[in-house]
Wavefront OBJ file of the C-alpha trace (Angstrom):
o trace
v 37.843 19.645 -60.912
v 35.709 19.200 -63.722
v 32.306 19.718 -64.669
v 31.487 16.371 -64.667
v 33.463 15.001 -61.341
v 31.431 17.773 -59.331
v 27.820 16.480 -60.615
v 28.360 12.623 -60.451
v 27.122 12.579 -56.729
v 24.076 14.172 -57.716
v 23.423 11.189 -60.087
v 23.483 8.800 -57.584
v 20.641 6.543 -57.208
v 19.089 7.170 -60.240
v 19.121 10.958 -60.293
v 19.025 12.528 -63.700
v 19.911 16.325 -63.889
v 18.524 18.577 -66.600
v 20.864 21.829 -67.122
v 19.012 25.087 -68.490
v 20.636 28.197 -69.289
v 19.154 31.089 -70.558
v 20.178 34.434 -70.846
v 18.312 36.594 -69.253
v 18.993 40.756 -68.727
v 22.967 40.697 -69.958
v 23.775 37.639 -66.622
v 23.157 34.300 -67.253
v 20.305 32.005 -65.647
v 21.190 28.116 -64.699
v 18.900 26.443 -63.472
v 19.975 22.972 -62.217
v 16.691 20.237 -62.023
v 16.952 16.973 -60.426
v 14.566 14.061 -61.429
v 14.839 11.209 -59.501
v 14.021 7.629 -61.056
v 11.722 6.028 -58.910
v 9.855 9.474 -58.101
v 6.322 8.417 -55.699
v 4.353 11.251 -56.219
v 1.505 10.054 -54.093
v 3.884 9.747 -50.590
v 2.423 9.480 -47.915
v 5.283 8.096 -45.835
v 6.621 11.799 -43.995
v 10.025 10.195 -44.226
v 9.940 9.799 -48.393
v 7.906 12.969 -48.938
v 10.554 15.312 -46.949
v 13.632 13.659 -48.803
v 11.714 13.378 -51.982
v 11.039 17.075 -51.811
v 14.530 17.846 -51.449
v 16.214 16.055 -54.147
v 14.157 17.258 -56.646
v 14.410 20.815 -55.270
v 15.525 22.974 -58.852
v 18.434 25.619 -58.432
v 18.361 28.819 -59.751
v 21.577 30.798 -60.153
v 21.968 34.061 -61.892
v 25.420 33.921 -62.901
v 27.819 37.681 -64.560
v 28.748 36.433 -67.856
v 32.732 36.115 -67.391
v 32.003 33.753 -64.110
v 29.290 31.535 -64.805
v 31.638 28.282 -65.013
v 33.252 29.051 -61.691
v 29.866 30.468 -60.124
v 27.911 26.867 -61.326
v 30.987 24.557 -60.264
v 30.270 26.263 -57.177
v 27.201 25.584 -56.801
v 27.266 22.627 -57.428
v 30.148 21.612 -55.242
v 27.925 23.029 -52.709
v 25.157 21.271 -53.506
v 26.210 17.902 -53.884
v 27.379 16.743 -50.240
v 23.859 17.809 -49.444
v 21.930 16.256 -52.317
v 24.217 12.888 -52.155
v 23.758 12.566 -48.485
v 19.494 12.708 -48.904
v 19.728 10.206 -51.566
v 21.635 7.673 -49.456
v 18.771 8.773 -46.657
v 15.803 7.909 -49.272
v 17.715 4.871 -50.837
v 18.003 3.080 -46.907
v 14.650 4.667 -46.050
v 13.454 2.672 -49.046
v 15.204 -0.435 -48.682
v 14.353 -0.802 -44.652
v 10.484 -0.353 -45.760
v 11.294 -3.128 -48.252
v 12.768 -5.552 -45.764
v 9.898 -4.664 -43.721
v 7.518 -5.238 -46.544
v 9.297 -8.240 -46.947
v 9.803 -9.953 -43.581
v 5.669 -8.852 -42.631
v 4.795 -11.097 -46.159
v 6.837 -13.992 -44.599
v 5.018 -13.721 -41.264
v 1.628 -13.855 -42.305
v 2.685 -16.545 -44.892
v 3.641 -18.258 -41.986
v 0.807 -17.506 -39.957
v -1.721 -18.607 -43.051
v -0.159 -21.815 -43.233
v -0.234 -22.586 -39.397
v -3.750 -21.726 -39.570
v -5.162 -24.820 -41.743
v -3.575 -26.794 -38.811
v -5.113 -25.149 -36.280
v -8.211 -25.276 -38.023
v -8.153 -28.876 -38.985
v -8.270 -29.552 -34.651
v -11.684 -27.400 -34.755
v -14.042 -28.960 -36.449
v -13.214 -32.710 -34.789
v -14.366 -30.705 -32.048
v -17.622 -29.821 -33.438
v -18.554 -33.020 -34.774
v -17.837 -34.443 -31.011
v -20.259 -31.791 -30.110
v -22.452 -31.958 -32.931
v -23.115 -35.792 -31.622
v -23.277 -34.959 -27.610
v -27.206 -34.842 -26.633
v -28.745 -31.772 -25.351
v -31.726 -32.843 -23.891
v -32.542 -32.974 -20.404
v -31.180 -36.655 -19.277
v -33.806 -39.375 -18.129
v -32.257 -39.873 -14.633
v -29.932 -38.361 -12.627
v -26.353 -38.789 -13.980
v -23.164 -39.573 -11.068
v -21.997 -35.815 -11.090
v -25.594 -34.845 -9.705
v -26.351 -37.363 -7.255
v -22.604 -36.374 -6.252
v -23.775 -32.900 -5.835
v -27.544 -33.812 -4.123
v -25.563 -35.580 -1.707
v -22.861 -32.725 -1.091
v -25.940 -30.127 -0.800
v -25.417 -28.183 -3.762
v -27.609 -29.139 -6.396
v -27.007 -28.194 -10.334
v -29.099 -26.364 -12.257
v -31.660 -27.902 -14.243
v -30.312 -28.599 -17.598
v -31.536 -26.489 -20.716
v -34.486 -28.598 -22.559
v -33.713 -28.719 -26.149
v -36.476 -26.661 -28.029
v -36.716 -29.863 -30.405
v -37.907 -31.713 -27.793
v -40.060 -28.796 -27.102
v -44.157 -28.266 -28.437
v -45.298 -25.284 -29.031
v -48.838 -24.512 -29.714
v -49.289 -21.134 -31.081
v -51.813 -21.261 -33.336
l 1 2 3 4 5 6 7 8 9 10 11 12 13 14 15 16 17 18 19 20 21 22 23 24 25 26 27 28 29 30 31 32 33 34 35 36 37 38 39 40 41 42 43 44 45 46 47 48 49 50 51 52 53 54 55 56 57 58 59 60 61 62 63 64 65 66 67 68 69 70 71 72 73 74 75 76 77 78 79 80 81 82 83 84 85 86 87 88 89 90 91 92 93 94 95 96 97 98 99 100 101 102 103 104 105 106 107 108 109 110 111 112 113 114 115 116 117 118 119 120 121 122 123 124 125 126 127 128 129 130 131 132 133 134 135 136 137 138 139 140 141 142 143 144 145 146 147 148 149 150 151 152 153 154 155 156 157 158 159 160 161 162 163 164 165 166 167 168 169
């Protein structure tokens, strides 16, 4: 299999790769640095942070000059399946979060749309309550007369503060 065919799984979901090659003490140092297209450096979600950490972790190889190609292919072949699986998991998890956010937004919009309909009924009740008399009636109501005849007298109705005079000075 060619180098490109081995690298393709590492390029899933917008990941790019940088290969840095350098000669160090007679050997070839190869550093494979994956870069995520949608890296969220301030991710607060543990799953996202963990998967991103796995996906951006660089791989460093020290290869003999004669076997650099074989060792690089072996390393890429070894990390490709795990990288591809983590990349797929991250994409699926992000999609799940996106779907959940969209569902929550729709439910919030539905709740907000239903709220004015409920609120429309409340002012009518408030107007009716505001029109009601809050002072004690002059004569007995039918209900209090029935209560007195049953021997269960109701507590006196509260007196309106507007009808009461406070002589403070």
